Steps between C-alpha positions, in 0.01 A plus 500: 500500500756240456717535186432140397127583480557768253465407136759686300434532132775600271364702206699522177434834334525510120799712397491728192564301180601595142353268248144536365327191359575619148869547570526166681346326200755664274790403722375144535477460125853634456638269770323197349657590158845449648416126553673494835225617730193291579160648564455467877227671694745638759716681236303825507547541882866404460546757224322764707733420793801551273359830372423614864859440602620681187277801580569538877857364515431283813693185591349185358427377854277808558260428214135509625357155561221587252738404213589164657816359655783753441759223444289338229457838327876558521587158370263544206648844420857357521400210276338728238803720524738206434281398200502858364121514500478871581746583231307283245181696590673827446651385169156392380344838587774729365436378147232767488776766501513802267839482329536853373688643798689348797624674807765349729619601844620353829382550862679416823313296770618477865565146598375417851752350733299173507545461119867440513687183592313225304654159589409330167784661311256605223509849336393783725556814286575708809789739493654764727460864411522821698176430672593141591354183352287568199363359176437678174207438271571568132176552310371542140154644441304546176329795335213476752716463811438126544802286606642277221835385652699528812805354677626510857860572604695607802455867581860582412455407130509803275215569257735483202642163614160340511344675202640280212352186647171672579475640145574161339224340714245771421262488205605685181386862484537796265645725768678432824499788754719531810653775715862620527596200721491297179729738305734238355588415148485129594137546608419700181658239278306220673183688435585562131584132449141425595381737224391765751587869524661609829360813662757563779629846594872544519668643807596866521864433434431309175667638187226370279216681663125439480401648168356159395283455811125457467411704808125462438518117522746521794230681704302169509779342699290560812303184400777278635532708818118472545540124469745484784272714710215252444721199570610653827144517626569141589705499810672172438635659187577846639710322766660169416434224754565190277827326537521354155508688173250266340244565776533879476483476120184296529343765724578773248367286214180453694456875555565558128231232416242695709566806282453310176197288612228756422633515141481123438182353359627139466 
């Protein structure tokens, strides 16, 4: 049989998606509240394409055709990132936080070789550490382990260096808990100025000691570590592929939104 006589049909299989109808309705309402996103019928597929890329860590060009044209999806993501839409969604949802306890920590993320060298001159938040190019996520979680604030820096930035800014941006809490990496009087003083009690163990060579430590509360510090474990289920977060800080920040904010979404009733 001649090849020209053969009818070749290209089937587009439906990839695994994330959003249920309920969750999409919630997200759509939140986006419309920002006043900078219009209700267009293709937005759900676009959003699913962004979430698919976040989950599997594939290049934008390799998005399944089911979601639409990859370049249109990337341009929409980039536009929403410029406008800070993902961050606004996260800020709206995190108002549900429990403000009794806060836990802070940082986690290193390996930056893929394709993430470096942005030509725009905009912030990248990529630094060199022992393992090569990397980024650090500094995170605050609440009493239930939900994210309430985060910031992104180069991987070489020490926890104590980033902590004062992170603490100032975080909601007020009765107690702020961190590990020995935050053993600094500057960090403790920043916490006290916000009316919070620092729960940070001192290093073994400290002359003051840990007689004032609330070890029972400190045991719950695993909540922030659990949060990082959940974030890194998404491969585009576990390994950084985005060239710009704002796009990587938007990806993290989007993952945080998915954690908060079941709690929001609109």
